[in-house]
Backbone as ProteinMPNN parsed JSONL, in Angstrom:
{"seq_chain_A": "MADELILYTTLGCTLCEKAKPEIWPVLEAFGLHLKQVDIAEDEALMARFSTSIPAVGLGDPRDVCLWPFDQAALAEWVSARL", "coords_chain_A": {"N_chain_A": [[0.493, -1.33, -0.191], [0.601, 2.389, -0.6], [2.434, 4.838, 0.989], [2.512, 7.487, 0.64], [1.521, 10.555, -0.98], [1.645, 11.883, -4.141], [2.722, 15.061, -5.349], [2.686, 16.782, -8.17], [4.509, 19.253, -9.573], [5.618, 22.418, -9.786], [8.28, 25.328, -9.203], [6.342, 28.14, -8.34], [3.89, 27.518, -8.935], [0.76, 28.556, -9.078], [-1.911, 27.492, -9.028], [-0.854, 24.868, -7.945], [-0.808, 25.365, -5.402], [-3.449, 26.191, -4.961], [-4.617, 24.132, -5.084], [-3.574, 22.59, -2.872], [-5.268, 22.85, -0.164], [-7.17, 21.023, -0.609], [-5.996, 18.637, -0.773], [-5.016, 18.242, 1.664], [-7.065, 17.162, 3.755], [-7.398, 14.565, 2.466], [-5.245, 13.302, 2.709], [-4.95, 13.157, 5.43], [-7.442, 11.438, 5.738], [-6.589, 8.933, 4.749], [-4.033, 8.339, 5.738], [-1.586, 9.027, 4.728], [1.264, 10.226, 3.4], [2.391, 13.834, 2.188], [4.691, 13.927, -0.697], [6.081, 16.41, -2.715], [7.126, 16.92, -5.941], [9.094, 18.223, -8.161], [8.656, 18.987, -11.661], [10.229, 20.174, -12.981], [12.589, 19.476, -12.582], [13.031, 16.825, -13.898], [13.219, 15.713, -16.94], [11.457, 13.468, -18.304], [9.159, 13.891, -16.903], [8.744, 16.653, -16.996], [7.933, 16.761, -19.621], [5.944, 15.23, -19.733], [3.763, 16.391, -17.827], [4.066, 19.264, -18.404], [1.983, 21.095, -19.202], [-0.087, 20.445, -17.57], [-0.146, 20.641, -14.543], [-1.598, 21.417, -11.395], [-0.98, 17.931, -10.587], [-1.61, 14.526, -8.943], [-0.514, 11.692, -7.513], [0.065, 8.083, -6.886], [2.545, 6.89, -7.351], [2.749, 6.42, -9.882], [3.529, 7.777, -12.688], [1.551, 7.826, -14.873], [-0.706, 7.304, -14.144], [-2.668, 9.396, -12.57], [-4.127, 11.996, -10.934], [-5.943, 14.517, -12.237], [-5.705, 18.096, -11.926], [-8.587, 20.244, -12.494], [-9.68, 19.529, -9.409], [-11.634, 18.19, -6.184], [-11.781, 17.986, -2.564], [-13.527, 15.677, -2.331], [-13.41, 14.607, -4.96], [-10.718, 13.789, -5.324], [-10.61, 12.272, -3.337], [-12.061, 10.086, -3.519], [-10.474, 9.364, -5.88], [-8.485, 8.102, -4.669], [-9.209, 6.188, -2.91], [-10.269, 4.26, -4.842], [-8.099, 3.265, -5.592], [-6.265, 2.331, -3.483]], "CA_chain_A": [[-0.12, 0.141, 0.127], [1.044, 3.615, -0.634], [2.342, 6.029, 1.798], [2.453, 8.745, 0.335], [0.606, 11.026, -2.34], [2.935, 12.713, -4.578], [2.09, 16.39, -5.761], [3.261, 16.964, -9.29], [4.383, 20.637, -9.106], [6.839, 23.211, -10.107], [7.911, 26.68, -8.527], [5.495, 29.406, -8.906], [2.709, 26.876, -9.794], [-0.442, 29.132, -8.263], [-2.835, 26.328, -9.088], [-0.998, 23.746, -6.789], [-1.37, 26.435, -3.982], [-4.765, 26.001, -4.491], [-4.96, 22.438, -4.764], [-3.319, 22.091, -1.256], [-6.512, 22.771, 0.812], [-8.233, 20.019, -1.111], [-5.342, 17.647, -0.621], [-4.607, 17.981, 3.063], [-7.796, 16.262, 4.124], [-7.188, 13.526, 1.791], [-3.642, 13.053, 3.479], [-5.326, 12.704, 6.749], [-8.311, 10.904, 5.634], [-5.994, 7.667, 4.138], [-2.907, 8.136, 6.219], [-0.836, 9.381, 3.699], [1.84, 11.552, 3.577], [2.405, 14.235, 0.801], [5.666, 14.163, -1.637], [5.971, 17.372, -3.851], [7.893, 16.514, -6.905], [9.342, 19.404, -9.262], [8.65, 18.399, -12.841], [11.121, 20.802, -14.159], [14.203, 18.412, -12.381], [12.783, 15.723, -14.498], [12.439, 15.731, -18.562], [9.955, 12.677, -18.851], [8.107, 14.433, -16.28], [8.552, 17.92, -17.819], [6.846, 16.182, -21.072], [4.338, 14.757, -19.518], [2.863, 17.559, -16.951], [4.105, 20.578, -18.23], [0.561, 21.747, -18.897], [-1.184, 19.779, -16.702], [-0.182, 20.479, -13.193], [-0.96, 20.291, -10.607], [-1.408, 16.419, -10.614], [-1.32, 13.796, -8.105], [-0.513, 10.365, -7.91], [0.638, 7.295, -5.979], [3.891, 6.646, -7.631], [2.833, 5.697, -11.203], [3.2, 9.126, -13.224], [0.479, 7.263, -16.083], [-1.795, 7.122, -13.364], [-2.616, 10.204, -11.758], [-5.306, 13.046, -10.467], [-5.238, 16.089, -12.484], [-6.487, 19.069, -11.771], [-9.214, 20.531, -11.317], [-10.429, 18.045, -8.321], [-12.009, 18.635, -5.117], [-11.789, 16.911, -1.739], [-14.593, 14.612, -2.459], [-13.226, 13.914, -5.899], [-9.619, 13.084, -4.852], [-10.646, 10.867, -2.076], [-12.668, 8.916, -4.634], [-9.762, 8.36, -6.957], [-7.536, 7.614, -3.983], [-9.986, 5.032, -2.284], [-9.961, 3.422, -6.03], [-6.387, 2.653, -5.848], [-5.438, 1.737, -2.207]], "C_chain_A": [[0.764, 1.307, 0.152], [1.22, 4.153, 0.5], [2.457, 7.01, 1.725], [1.863, 9.253, -1.047], [1.508, 12.026, -2.541], [1.973, 13.609, -5.541], [2.952, 16.521, -6.939], [3.514, 18.191, -9.471], [5.609, 21.4, -9.953], [6.866, 24.692, -9.444], [6.93, 27.513, -9.243], [4.149, 28.842, -9.396], [1.432, 27.415, -8.412], [-1.289, 28.179, -8.135], [-2.571, 25.266, -8.342], [-1.16, 24.042, -5.817], [-2.951, 26.204, -3.907], [-5.398, 24.77, -4.325], [-4.673, 21.944, -3.36], [-4.519, 21.882, -0.386], [-7.427, 21.467, 0.586], [-7.474, 18.754, -0.91], [-5.016, 17.489, 0.855], [-5.501, 17.099, 3.772], [-8.039, 14.996, 3.845], [-6.07, 12.546, 2.532], [-4.142, 12.077, 4.506], [-6.331, 11.731, 6.593], [-7.851, 9.192, 5.483], [-4.4, 7.872, 4.858], [-1.816, 8.044, 5.364], [-0.014, 10.645, 3.828], [2.149, 12.502, 2.342], [4.1, 14.526, 0.334], [5.646, 15.051, -2.625], [7.319, 16.752, -4.697], [7.833, 17.264, -7.857], [9.224, 18.784, -10.614], [9.801, 18.769, -13.323], [12.766, 20.018, -13.44], [13.767, 17.256, -13.173], [12.547, 15.791, -15.916], [11.541, 15.114, -18.831], [8.78, 13.485, -17.81], [7.438, 15.978, -16.405], [7.622, 17.449, -19.206], [5.828, 16.037, -20.599], [3.41, 15.525, -18.687], [3.019, 18.765, -17.455], [2.805, 21.662, -18.653], [-0.273, 21.474, -18.448], [-1.015, 19.385, -15.144], [-0.91, 21.346, -12.424], [-1.656, 19.039, -10.951], [-1.237, 15.911, -9.184], [-1.205, 12.321, -8.323], [0.048, 9.549, -6.665], [2.242, 6.754, -6.655], [3.555, 6.273, -9.016], [2.775, 7.187, -11.986], [2.267, 8.909, -14.654], [-0.749, 7.545, -15.211], [-2.188, 8.057, -12.175], [-4.356, 11.043, -12.071], [-5.411, 14.301, -11.083], [-6.314, 17.039, -12.091], [-7.316, 19.658, -12.767], [-10.188, 19.694, -10.674], [-10.499, 18.946, -6.884], [-11.594, 17.802, -4.142], [-12.126, 15.471, -2.13], [-14.238, 13.584, -4.036], [-11.764, 12.948, -6.014], [-9.459, 11.952, -4.064], [-11.302, 9.499, -3.136], [-11.454, 7.925, -5.609], [-8.217, 7.65, -6.182], [-8.119, 6.11, -3.609], [-9.865, 4.106, -3.557], [-8.828, 2.68, -6.228], [-5.658, 2.054, -4.587], [-6.083, 0.232, -1.845]], "O_chain_A": [[1.715, 1.257, 0.932], [0.254, 4.084, 1.261], [2.537, 7.693, 2.747], [1.744, 8.533, -2.039], [2.04, 12.789, -1.736], [0.99, 13.278, -6.202], [4.141, 16.345, -6.675], [2.399, 18.688, -9.629], [6.395, 20.796, -10.682], [5.817, 25.266, -9.155], [6.75, 27.563, -10.46], [3.388, 29.491, -10.114], [1.253, 26.923, -7.297], [-1.528, 27.896, -6.961], [-3.504, 24.573, -7.936], [-1.659, 23.238, -5.03], [-3.552, 26.058, -2.842], [-6.381, 24.441, -3.661], [-5.34, 21.092, -2.773], [-4.739, 20.767, 0.087], [-8.215, 20.995, 1.406], [-8.152, 17.728, -0.856], [-4.71, 16.339, 1.171], [-4.958, 16.224, 4.446], [-8.69, 14.259, 4.585], [-6.14, 11.347, 2.801], [-3.982, 10.861, 4.601], [-6.188, 10.885, 7.475], [-8.551, 8.3, 5.963], [-3.533, 7.345, 4.161], [-1.15, 7.011, 5.286], [-0.389, 11.752, 4.214], [2.168, 11.86, 1.292], [4.736, 15.328, 1.018], [5.152, 14.587, -3.653], [8.303, 16.235, -4.168], [6.822, 17.274, -8.56], [9.92, 17.77, -10.645], [10.477, 18.004, -14.011], [13.868, 20.17, -13.967], [14.599, 16.391, -12.9], [11.349, 15.976, -16.13], [10.639, 15.626, -19.494], [7.596, 13.562, -18.138], [6.32, 16.41, -16.126], [6.61, 18.06, -19.546], [4.799, 16.623, -20.936], [2.211, 15.298, -18.851], [2.174, 19.576, -17.079], [2.8, 22.864, -18.386], [-1.354, 22.019, -18.672], [-1.441, 18.382, -14.571], [-0.841, 22.444, -12.978], [-2.749, 19.031, -11.517], [-0.804, 16.652, -8.302], [-1.78, 11.783, -9.27], [0.425, 10.102, -5.632], [2.914, 6.08, -5.874], [4.463, 5.534, -9.396], [1.712, 7.767, -11.768], [2.287, 9.814, -15.487], [-1.754, 8.036, -15.725], [-2.095, 7.682, -11.007], [-5.262, 10.85, -12.882], [-4.951, 15.254, -10.453], [-7.515, 16.803, -11.968], [-6.888, 19.648, -13.921], [-11.225, 19.244, -11.161], [-9.827, 19.914, -6.531], [-11.007, 16.794, -4.537], [-11.409, 14.475, -2.231], [-14.573, 12.421, -4.264], [-11.644, 11.842, -6.542], [-8.629, 11.044, -4.034], [-10.95, 8.332, -3.307], [-11.378, 6.738, -5.929], [-7.288, 7.028, -6.698], [-7.57, 5.065, -3.96], [-9.29, 3.046, -3.307], [-8.67, 1.667, -6.909], [-4.622, 1.396, -4.672], [-5.625, -0.428, -0.912]]}, "name": "protein", "num_of_chains": 1, "seq": "MADELILYTTLGCTLCEKAKPEIWPVLEAFGLHLKQVDIAEDEALMARFSTSIPAVGLGDPRDVCLWPFDQAALAEWVSARL"}
């Protein structure tokens, strides 16, 4: 079982900051820790997410929940994968 929720982000991502209040309750509900991954530090992630951050996942960058999402939608996404 995953123990962290990955937030694909980059410096200055204002939408990522808007997503965090939706993410925090989901972390608590599922006992997960938040790991922020800067897509600018990885060419493959930059190619994958350059126009679609914030995105959150459980480890597989091909299976992510893309913004816009709210707490309920994210909780449903996580629940289906754990």
